[in-house]
N, C-alpha and C positions, 0 to 999 in steps of 0.2 A: 733275135727277132729285130728286124730293122724298124726304124721310126715310121717309115711310110706304111709298113704292114699294120702297125697299130691304128694309123689314121684310116686306112681302108676298112679295117675291122669296125671301128667306131661308126663309120658311114654306113656300112652294111647293116649293123645293129639298129641304127636310127631308122633306116628305111624299112626294115623288117617289122620292127616293134612300135616304131613311132615314139616321139619324145614324151608323149603323155603316159605311156605305159612303163617307161624305164624306172621311175621311182618305186612303183608297185613291185616290179620284178626284183629290184635290188633288195627291197625290204623283205620279200618272200625268201630270197636266197639267204639273206643274213640270218633270218629266223631258223631256216633249215640247217645252216651250218652251226648255229648255237645248239640246236637239239642234237645234231650229229656229234659234236664235240662232247656234249654231256654224256651221251650214250657210250662213246669210246672211253670216257674217264671212268664211267661206272663199270664197264667191263674189265678195265684194267684193276680197279679196286677189288672186284669180285675174285679175280684170279689171285691177287695178293702175291707177296714174295713166297716162292716155294723154298721150303727148308728140307734138307736131306737129313735122314737119320744116320748119325755116324756109325751105327753098328752094322 
């Protein structure tokens, strides 16, 4: 991604959402990612290491 792509993306996001909504959106996304990561970790722990019976 070229640097000007990032600048254009930031400008579009500011126009669409407005600067007042951005902190709320970022907070919401952060909380969602935290919940998602915890659920993925719980799923991995539930599966646990699979052991094979040598017989």
